[in-house]
C-alpha positions as CSV (number, residue, x, y, z in Angstrom):
1,G,215.3,-74.4,24.5
2,R,211.7,-73.4,25.3
3,V,212.6,-69.7,25.6
4,Q,214.4,-69.8,22.3
5,A,211.4,-71.4,20.6
6,D,209.0,-68.9,22.1
7,R,211.3,-66.1,21.0
8,D,211.5,-67.3,17.4
9,L,207.7,-67.8,17.2
10,L,206.7,-64.6,19.0
11,L,209.3,-62.2,17.7
12,E,208.9,-63.0,14.0
13,D,206.1,-60.4,13.4
14,V,207.4,-58.1,16.1
15,R,210.8,-57.7,14.3
16,N,209.1,-55.7,11.5
17,H,207.0,-53.5,13.8
18,Q,208.9,-53.1,17.0
19,T,212.5,-53.7,16.2
20,E,213.8,-52.1,19.4
21,L,211.7,-54.3,21.6
22,A,212.6,-57.4,19.6
23,A,216.3,-56.6,19.8
24,G,216.1,-56.0,23.5
25,T,214.5,-59.4,24.1
26,D,217.2,-61.1,21.9
27,T,219.8,-59.5,24.0
28,L,218.2,-60.8,27.2
29,I,218.1,-64.3,25.7
30,Q,221.8,-64.1,24.6
31,R,222.8,-63.0,28.1
32,L,220.8,-66.0,29.6
33,E,222.7,-68.3,27.3
34,T,226.0,-66.9,28.4
35,L,225.2,-67.1,32.1
36,A,223.5,-70.5,32.0
37,P,225.4,-73.1,34.2
38,V,226.8,-76.2,32.6
39,E,225.8,-78.3,35.6
40,E,223.3,-77.7,38.4
41,R,222.4,-79.2,41.7
42,L,218.8,-80.4,41.3
43,V,216.3,-80.8,44.2
44,P,212.5,-81.5,44.3
45,A,210.6,-78.4,43.2
46,H,207.0,-77.4,43.0
47,G,207.4,-76.4,39.4
48,C,205.1,-73.4,39.5
49,S,204.9,-71.1,42.5
50,P,202.1,-68.6,42.0
51,H,201.0,-66.9,45.2
52,K,197.5,-68.4,44.8
53,Q,199.0,-71.8,45.5
54,M,200.4,-70.8,48.9
55,I,198.8,-70.8,52.3
56,G,200.3,-69.6,55.5
57,D,200.7,-67.0,58.2
58,E,203.5,-64.9,59.7
59,R,205.3,-68.1,60.8
60,S,205.1,-70.5,58.0
61,L,204.3,-70.9,54.3
62,T,203.1,-74.0,52.5
63,L,202.8,-74.8,48.8
64,V,199.8,-76.7,47.6
65,D,198.9,-78.3,44.2
66,W,202.1,-80.2,43.3
67,D,201.0,-81.2,39.8
68,G,204.1,-79.5,38.3
69,F,206.5,-81.4,40.5
70,S,210.0,-81.6,39.0
71,L,213.7,-81.7,39.8
72,A,215.1,-78.2,39.4
73,N,217.7,-75.8,40.7
74,P,216.9,-74.8,44.4
75,A,216.4,-71.2,43.3
76,M,213.9,-72.0,40.5
77,D,210.7,-72.0,42.6
78,A,211.7,-68.9,44.5
79,A,212.5,-67.1,41.2
80,T,209.1,-68.1,39.7
81,F,207.4,-66.8,42.8
82,L,209.4,-63.5,42.7
83,G,208.8,-63.1,39.0
84,R,205.1,-63.3,39.5
85,L,205.2,-60.8,42.3
86,C,207.4,-58.5,40.1
87,R,205.0,-58.7,37.1
88,E,201.9,-57.2,38.7
89,P,203.4,-53.8,39.7
90,R,204.8,-53.5,36.1
91,R,201.4,-54.2,34.6
92,R,199.5,-51.9,36.9
93,P,201.9,-49.3,38.4
94,G,200.8,-48.0,41.7
95,S,198.4,-50.8,42.3
96,A,200.8,-53.3,43.9
97,A,203.5,-51.6,45.9
98,Q,203.0,-54.1,48.7
99,L,203.8,-56.9,46.3
100,E,207.1,-55.2,45.5
101,Q,207.9,-54.9,49.2
102,M,206.9,-58.5,49.8
103,G,209.2,-59.6,47.0
104,A,212.1,-57.7,48.4
105,T,211.5,-59.2,51.8
106,F,211.1,-62.7,50.4
107,R,214.3,-62.4,48.3
108,R,216.3,-61.0,51.3
109,T,215.1,-63.8,53.6
110,F,215.7,-66.5,50.9
111,L,219.3,-65.3,50.4
112,E,220.0,-64.9,54.2
113,N,219.2,-68.7,54.5
114,Q,221.0,-69.7,51.3
115,P,223.5,-67.0,50.3
116,E,225.3,-69.3,47.9
117,L,222.2,-69.2,45.7
118,A,222.5,-65.4,45.0
119,H,223.7,-66.0,41.4
120,D,221.2,-68.7,40.7
121,L,218.2,-66.7,42.1
122,A,219.1,-63.7,40.0
123,L,219.7,-65.8,36.9
124,Y,216.4,-67.6,37.2
125,E,214.5,-64.4,38.0
126,G,216.0,-63.0,34.8
127,L,214.8,-66.1,33.0
128,V,211.2,-65.8,34.4
129,L,211.1,-62.1,33.5
130,T,212.3,-62.8,30.0
131,E,209.6,-65.5,29.6
132,Q,207.1,-62.9,30.8
133,T,208.4,-60.4,28.3
134,L,208.0,-62.9,25.5
135,R,204.4,-63.7,26.6
136,A,203.6,-60.0,26.6
137,F,204.3,-60.0,22.8
138,R,201.3,-62.3,22.4
139,R,198.8,-59.7,23.2
140,P,197.1,-58.4,20.1
141,G,197.9,-54.9,18.8
142,D,200.6,-52.4,19.4
143,D,198.9,-50.5,22.2
144,Q,201.1,-48.3,24.3
145,E,200.3,-50.2,27.5
146,T,201.7,-53.5,26.1
147,V,204.8,-51.7,24.8
148,R,205.3,-50.1,28.2
149,E,204.9,-53.4,30.0
150,I,207.4,-55.1,27.6
151,R,209.9,-52.4,28.3
152,L,209.5,-52.6,32.0
153,L,209.7,-56.4,32.1
154,S,212.7,-56.3,29.8
155,A,214.4,-53.8,32.1
156,A,213.6,-55.9,35.2
157,G,215.0,-59.0,33.4
158,A,218.2,-57.1,32.5
159,E,218.6,-55.9,36.1
160,M,218.4,-59.5,37.4
161,L,221.0,-60.6,34.9
162,D,223.2,-57.8,36.0
163,R,222.8,-59.1,39.5
164,A,223.7,-62.6,38.3
165,E,226.8,-61.3,36.6
166,G,227.7,-59.4,39.8
167,A,227.2,-62.5,41.9
168,T,229.4,-64.5,39.5
169,T,232.2,-62.0,39.7
170,G,231.8,-61.5,43.4
171,G,230.4,-57.9,42.9
């Protein structure tokens, strides 16, 4: 719902200027619709998991600021966190290699503890990255940096949806 509304609003102007980027985003949204589950197990969720709302050390991690509390798929908060970690290196290549490593470690640990959520985590990461792609269209102008970011976010979203499809088929 929300992603489709964002798509329609944001891509209207883009379709005339950046048809390739708009078509790629449409493809991501169609894939999300195809992969979306009919029913999901819902659990209490933070609702927004930016790294700035976490405190911890090497043994524990705690989320603070629960204003966005909701019931959601168990993988949603993890996917939101991973999507935020994923975005920074794509916006500023070379400046955040440690974030990529942290994301890979977080994903691996999350799935070691809940391997049955592999499909859901990949699906929701794809959703988060598609939302980030749509938000990148909001930036004014056609500058090459924004186009590059959109392409990288779109590719990362497609990779996550490939993983979701592989997890669905057992691949």
